N, C-alpha and C positions, 0 to 999 in steps of 0.2 A: 247957820254956816259949817260949824264944826263938822253937823252930819254930813252935809257936801263933802269937806275934804274926806272924811272918814271914806264914804263913799266911793271915793275917787282914786284914795287909796288902797282899796279892796279891788277894784275894775284894773289898777296897772297890775297890781300882784297878778292878778288871775292873766291876764295878757303874758306878762312876764312869763306866769309857768306854764302856760299854755306852749309859748315860743319854744321854751326849752325842751318841753315834752316832744315837741315834733324835732328839733333839732338832735335830739335823745334817739327818738324813733328812726329816725334819716339814717343818723348816723349806725344804729343796730343793723339796719334796712342795708345800708351798704357793707356793711362788716358780714352779715351773714351773705350779701352777693357775694363778695372775696371770696368767703369759702364754699360758698356753694361750685365756683368757678374755677379754686383750685381743688378740688374735687374732683370735677368734671375734668380738669386736664391731668391729675391724677390717674383717677378711674378709667376714664373715656380713651384720653389723646395718650398719655404716657404710658398706659398700661401696659402694653408686648413689649417698650423698654425695657421698663423697670421689673417685669417679671421675668424678662431673661438676662436683667443684671444680676437679679436675686438668684435664679437657677445656678448661675455661672457661681457666686459666690454663696450657696447652701450645697450645692450638687457637685458632682464628680462625675463624669461617666467615661468605663474604664475599658477598652477594647476585649474584648477576649477571642482569641485565634480558633477558629473551627481545625473542626475534626479533618486533615492534609488526607489528601486523597491517597490510594496504594500504588505502587509501582510497581507492575510484574512485570517479567519473562514472557518469552510467548506459548511456554505452557503454563503458564498463570502460576510461576512461583514467585511469592515475594521478595522483591531486592529492598524496598523502601517502605516503610508503614509507619505509622505514628502510633505510639503506645501514652497510656493514663501517665502525668505527669503532676507533682505538686507543686503550686510557687507558693509563698510567703509574703505576704504583705500587710503592711500595719494602716494603724489612723491614729496619727499623732496627737489626734487629739484627745486619745481615751487615756495614753498611754501618761501613767504616775509622774514616771523622771524618762523621760527620752536616751538623756546619753548614758544613765546604767544599764538601760535595754539594748541601746546598742554595745557597749562593754558585752554585755552577756549574750548578744547575736553574733558580733562578728566574728569571732575564733573559732565558732560551730559552721560556720559557712563561707570562712576563708575570705570577708570583707574588710575593711578598715572601719574601726571602730567611730575613728575622727568624721567619715566623709559620711557614714551613716547616720552620725546623729544629726549635722548637717542638712542631711534630707528631711530628718525628721523637724528640724527648725522651719524647713522652707514649706514641705506642703503640709497641712493642716487636716484635711479631710481623708487623702489618700495617698498611698508611697509602696511604691515595691519595694520588698525586701532583698527578695534575689528569686529569679523565675528558675521555675524547673529542677529543683534540686531533687538529690538523689533520699531514698528511702531510708536510712541511716538518719539524715541530716533532718529530715522531719520528725523524724522519731526524736529527737535530741530538744528542737526545737518545741515540738510539744510538750515535751518531758517539763520545762521550764514555767508554762502556763503565765504566759505574759498577757497580763491584759490588753487588747488593743492589738494584737497580734493576729493573725487571723492566714487563713489557705485558701486556695483556690485551685481545684482540678482542671487543667490545662494536657496538653498532648507534646510529646516530644518523637524527634522525630528519631529511628533508629535504621539500622540498615545491616540485617541479619548475617549478610554475607561479608560483612568489611569489606576489604577492599575492593572484593569484584567489581568491575565498571565502575569503578569510582567515579573517572572524568567523563562518564557517559549521564550517571546518575546526577553528578555534580551533589549540591548540600544546601542545606539551611539555615539560616540564623536564625537569632532568639527570639527574634517577629514571626516564624515559620514562613516568612519568605526566601523562594528560591535566589541563592546566589552563584549558583553554577547548573550545567549540564541539562536537563530536561528537567529536573528542580525549578531551574531560570525560566527557559523556555517555556514551557507549559505552567507555568507559576499562575497563572488565571485562572485555568481549568482543574489543578490542583489543591487550590488556598482555598476556596468555596468563598464563601460570606461569613465574616466574623459576627459574632454575637456581641454584647455589651452587659457592664453591670453597672447599675445605678446606686451611689454611696450620695447618702443623706443628710446634712447638717442640721440637729433639732434647738429650738432658742436655746437651749444648752449649749449652746456649742459641742453638743456628743453626737458623734456620728455613728450611723448605721446603713445595714444594707437593704434597701429599698424594693429594688426590682433588679431582676436579669430576662435576657430574653436570649435563649440560644440561638445560636448561628446556623450556618446552613452547612453540611458536609460539601468537601471537595468530590470532584469527578477522578474514578483511576482509571490508570493509561497502563497499558499493555505493549511492549517491546516487542520488537522482531529479534532482539538480544534471546538469544539461547546459554541459561548460565553453565550447561556443562561443556558447551561449545569455548563462551568466554573463560572458562578455567582454562581448558587446552593450552586456548592462544597468551594467556597473562604466564601461565607455567612457562613454556616453550620460549616464550618473547623475555621472560623475567630470568631463563638458563645463560641465553645467549649474551642478555645487556651483563652478566654478572661474569662471565666467563673470559669475556674480550675489555673487560671495563669499561662501557662504553656510556656515553654521557646520556644514552638513553634511546627509546625504538619507539616504535609502533609496529602493530598487527591486526587487520583486518581481514576478516571471513565475510565475504557476501554469496546470496544464493543470485548467481548469475540473467535468471529469468525473470524476477521479480523485484529485482533492486533492494532487498530487506540484508539488513546486517545483522550477520547471525555471531559477529563477537568484533569491539573492537578494544582492543588491548594497549594500555600505554606505560610505561619503562621515562622515570620514576613516578611511582603512584603514593598515594596517601589513605590515610579512614576517613571516610566522611564520617564517622560518629565524632570524630577529634579532629576535625580538620585543621583548627588552629594549631595544633602541633606540628603539620606540614610547612614546609617553604610554600611561597606564591607558585614558582614554578614547577613545583610537583603536581599543582592541580591543572595545567594546561593539557588538554587534548589535543596531542600533535597531532593523531589522524584527521586534523579537521582543521589545525592553525597553524600548524608547522610548513613552512617554506621550504622546500630545499631543491637543487639540482636533481634530476632524474639518474642520470648517465645513461647506461644503454637501454636499461628496462624501456627509455623515448623511442629507442629505433622500431617498437614496433609502431609506433602512427608514421615514421619514415616508409616503411617498406608496406605498409599494409595502404598509403596513398598513393606508392608507383603504382603496385599493384591495381587499385583503384581505377586509377587512372591510364591504364593500359599501356604505361611507360616499361612496365618490366613484364619477366616470369618467374614464377622461383626456380627452374631450370639454366635458366638463361645465366649465362659466363660470362664474367666483370672482372677486368684486369684491377687487380688490389696495388699494381706498381710497385710490388716487391715491398709494401707497407710505408708509403709515403705520399703525401701530396703536397701541392704549394695552393693557397689560397693568399692573396692579395699580398704576397710576398712573404707569408706565414707560410713555414713547414711544418702538417700536423705529418707524426708517427704514429700506426699502429702498433701493437702491441704486441704484433709477430711480423713477420715481414711476408705477408701473405703475395700470392703471385694470382692465377687463377680462381675464382670461387663461384660455384652457385648464388642466386640472391639468397636460397635456402641456406647455405655454408656462411654468405653472410652477416647472416643473423644469428645461425649453429654458434658461430668463432669469435664473436661478437667483433667484425670488423667494420672500425670507423672510415677506413677509406673507402668500403663498399657502401659505409650508409651514405656518407660525403656525395658520394657519386651521384647516389639516388636522390638522394634532396638537389643536388644541382639540377636532374633532368625536370624534378618537378617545376623548380624556378621558386624564387620569394615569394610570389602573392598566392600561388595554387597552394605551396607547404604554407603558409600563413593559415589559409582558408580552410585545411585538413585540421590544422594543432586546434582553432576554432572552431570545429563541427566536433572535435574529441572530448568538449567542453571544458576545455582548459584555457585560463584568461576568465571564468564563470565561476558562480558559484553553484556549490550544488543544489541548495535552500534542503537541506536533508534535515533541517530544525533543530541542529545544536548551535550555542550562542560561541561566537568568537569566531566563526567559519572564515575562512581565508580564499581568493579569488586566484591566488597567485598572480604571478609577476609572467606576463606575456605584451612583450612591442611590436609595435607593427611594423611593417617592413621599413618603412619611412627611418625608422630606429633605428636599424640595423647595422652594424660593425659590416668591413668588406670581408669577413669571415664570420658573421652572424650566421647565413643559412649552414655552413659549415656544421658549425659548433651546434646547433641546433638539432640538426641531421643527427646525432648521436647524444643529446639529449642534456649540451651543455647552453649559459646563457638561458636559462629559460626558468623559471621556476613555479612548482607543482605541487600539489597537497596530495599527500598518500590516499584521501578518499577520492581524487580527481582520477589518478592513477587505478587503483582499483577497480574504477566505472570503468574506464576507455579498456582496459582488461577482460572486462565483465562482457564488452559490447562485443569483443571477436570470439570469445565461448558461446553466449549467447546467438549468434548467428548475422552476426550485424546492426543490432539496436545498442543505441546509446539507453540507458534505463535510467531515470532521476533514482538515485538512491535515498533509502529516508527508515525510519529508526524508529517511528511511532502505527503500530498494528491497530489497533483500536484504545478508544475512551468509553468510559462505561463511567453508569452510575444506576445501580438497581436495574430496572428490566429497559433501562435507557441506553442503547447501544451506537457509538459513532464509529463505525467502522473506517480506516484510512481509506483515501481516495485510491483506484484502480491504477498499477503502476503505469505511468507515463513514457514511455521511448519515444526514442525517432530515428530512422535508419541512417549510418553513417558509412558503411562500405556494405558492397552485395553480399549475399549466401554465400558465392563462388568464393569470394577473397576470406571472408571471416574463414569458412573451411579450408582454403590453401594456407592461412596463416595458424588457424589450428594444425596443420599438419608440421609447419615449420618450426614454430615452436615448439611440440613434440620431439623434434630432431634437438634444437637447443639441450635438452633434459637426456633424450636417446643416448647422444654422440659428442653432443658439445659442450658449453661451460659450466651449465647444469648438471654432470652427471650426480651432483652428491644431492639432487631432491629425488630424483626414485625413488618409488615407492612400493613394496612389496605388495603384489597381488593386482597392482594399480598401474595404468597408466598414467605421465603428467604431462603436462606441458607449460614454460613460463621461459622467463628470461631474467639473465642477473644483470645488475647493474653495480656500479661503483664511479663517484664523482667527487674531484677536490671540494673542499670546503673553500670559500673565501674566506680571510684572513681580515685583519683590522685596516689592512692596507687597500685594499680591493682588490687584491690578488690572488688566486689559486696558490693555495697553502698544500706543502707536500708533506707536508703531516697530518693533518685529518680529511679523515675520506667519511663517506657515507654510503654502506654495504647495503644493498637492498636484491630480494627474489620477488618476484612477481609470479602466479600461474594458478593455472586451474585445472584440476582433476574431477573424473576419467577424463583422457585426452580429449575422446570422439563427441560422448555426451556426460559433457562437466556437470558436475553437481555442485561445488562449491568453487570462488575465485578465493584464492588468500595475499596478500600482499606480507611483506616483511621488509621491514626498513631500523638500518641499523646507526645511530649516530655518534661517531668519533669511535669508532673500535680502537682496541690496542693490540698490540703483536698479530693481527690481520687485518686487510683493507678489503677484501673484496667481499661482492656480493653472494659468490660462490660457498665461500667462509664464512660467513657469520650471518648471512642469512639463509640460505637454501635449507641447513642444516634443519634451522625453526619450521619453515615451510612444511618438511618434511614432516617431521612431528604432526604440526597441528593436521594437515591432513590427512595422512595415517590415523587418527584418533575419530577425527570429523568423520569419516566414511565409515569405519567400523563404525561409530556410535548413530549414523544414518541407514543402516545397513544397506549402505550402495553397494549391489552387485559389483563383484572383482571382474575387472575383463581383462587383466595380465595374469594368469595364476600360474602360469608357466615361467614367469620371471625368478630368478633362483639366484639371491645377491652372493651366494657361495660361490656358484659357477662364474659368474659378473666380475667378480674381486680380481680374479688372474688380468682379465683383457682391463678393469680401470685402474689396476695398480700399474701395467705395461706403459698405457697410455699416459698416467700421474708423470712415469718415468722420462718416457716421450718429452712432454711437452716441458719438465723443470731442465733438459738439455737443450731447448732451444733459446736462440738469441731472442731477448728484450728489448726494445726501445720503448720506454714508459712515454707516453706523451702530457706534459703538465694539463693538457686541456682533458684527457679521458686516460684514468689510470686503469683500464679495465683488462686487468692481464691474463692471460690461462685462469680463467675461471674455473677450470674444468682440474686445475692443479690440486684440486681439495683429495684429501683421501679419502676413499669409501667409504659407507658404512660398513658396522660388523655387521657379516650375516645373519641372517634374520629365519627361521625355519619355520614354516608354516605346516599347520598340518593336518588342518582341515579347512578346503576351500571349495566356495558354492559355484555351480557351472552355471548355466543359462537355465537350467531345469530347474524342479523341484530336491530332485536329489541330492544328497553329500556324495562327493569323491574322497576318500582319502588317499591323499595322495604322497605323505610319506608320518609313519609313524612316529617314528622320532623319539625322543625321550619322554617318559611319562613326568607329568606334574599333579600335585595333591590341592584337588578343587579346597581354598579357602572359607571358612566360616562368616560370611556376609552377614546373620544375619544381627538388627539391632544398627547397622553403618545408615550413613548418610548416601544419597546418591555417588556423592563424588567419591567418597573413600573406599565405596564397592568397586567403582570403577578403576582408582590407582591401585588396588589388590591383585586385580581382578589382570592390569597391564604386566606387575612386576613378575606374575607368574606365565606370560603367555597367555593367559586367557582374554577372549571375547568377551562382555557382556551385554546381556538384550533385557531392557529393562520395562516394567509396568506399573504403571501407578507414582504416584510419588508419596516422599514423606522419608521413612524409615524402613531397611530390608525385614520381610518378616518372614517370605519365604522362598526357598532358591529349589534349581534344578539343573546338576548333578547334585547331590545331598555334600554336605560340607564329609569332608575327609576321601572321597572317593578319587582312585586315580584314573587322570586322564591323559589323552595327547593334550601336549599344548597346540595354540588354536582352538582348542574346543570352546564352544559358545553356552556359556551359561545364563539361565532364565533367570530374573529376580523380579519379583512381585513386592513391591514398595505400597505401603499405607502409612496412613499420618494416624 
């Protein structure tokens, strides 16, 4: 019996043990299955999200700006380039005492110590301290020998010519992104593809540079600008703005056959190397963004439209009604009491009444179609940021005197670029050519030339030829005599317009004076516009703008070696006639119109006589017209082209340059006595 009970107990114990073993084994199996499932979830299902999260916590990718492309002028002289620059950054996890490091770095780099210390606390793996610092700052920071402070080589934008063509070139921010001008409009080409720098944290939270990928440099851009012509334009414009204490101005030089902009000057200006030191208004490119009423320069459209439609002829006589006309109950006065004038003299003497009569012959719809045909009211698409289309209202919105106002260049808003392009259409034979400022884009051996010039006919060749002759008359004996050039013929038009005040009315104190023309008159090489905003002491285009046109045209034509077509013009001989005409016009009665104050544009004293000793004829020989006084050839060696040109101009000498860089040879030799007007040949080399 006892044995039976013991055997039963043993059997029960074994069953319990087996049951517990099975339960334990099942529990272990379930635990292992859970672990396997969890590992599968972590290693397979959530692998990519967790890996990304770990990389975000342990790695930081910093973008490194690539080498930005260079901007050149048409002769491949650099106008904007990138130079190596050091940037300093910190790995805050490696800084022993972040606050002490901030106190040491802040005074050297011109930073706030508190803000820098806060940045060190916020960013664990990477923190820019200051980018693109100077060489002296680099040396002083390195002298501290701080652990956790490193340097990265980047590039810094540099404009070697300073303020030259500043509004055209624009400027870039600290991240090497263009913020104005060509730098902005062609940023995608110039910037290239940025590089990357990978910073990684190890298990001890120590950071180190793991990997770096180089970026792709940007493309180079060649502009149509010529840095020497740009300098001529900026100097002449700046002199007029300063002389008449004007609010600003702009000057444009254009090739009338290709539409290429050779110079685009603006006042006031700024230095793109330190653009933040100048107010935002100084960075405005007036040539494409400024909208103004053109005044009498717009009569180019009125007269050419009338000729093209066969409604007038250059020699046709029109009664200007003693200088006044009535439109919709408004009396509009001329600046002089003109009687009968030919159409040519209406343009030469800038008669508002005569222009209004031509506008009335055209009618509103037809006149409006020519305004649009000449490109007004539309963008030129030159490729510069912020370009304005101007303000041109359709005829249904014109007032009762709208056609009269527009006929003489009022009640319409234009940009300087639109105006110079319209005059170029007359200069080249009647084709309105789209202006352009980019000549080529290249990187290495890969070149992307600009598309060929695009144009459309606006007037016939005959009308363009007649208009050139009439515009030449403006300079020869009309309101633009102060634009006459020594040795060259010229054609153009003066303009003066009232500015609109804050009450929407024409001001009697603020004006815009302008002159637009081309030279030589028969075969123009350049079209030049000069507009002066709010001059003080003089208001007429002939006084404030024509002298700048003359200066720019004379220097540009000599620089381009354009043959003289008017070598017999002597300003000494003409000065008596000009003075006589000045006295006659000053004695005439004037009735200034509140709509157009273009009053006696020729009433500007003539320029001081200039004697040309040598003038080239149509052949290859040189004819000495008048030896005159001698001058001594200066020593031009080691001088840059611009300074050498200035030195020659001071002495009345012409300069023919070869190559680029600094002057290394010249002929005639320094110190040689030569007549004024002699050409000095100078070889430049780098």
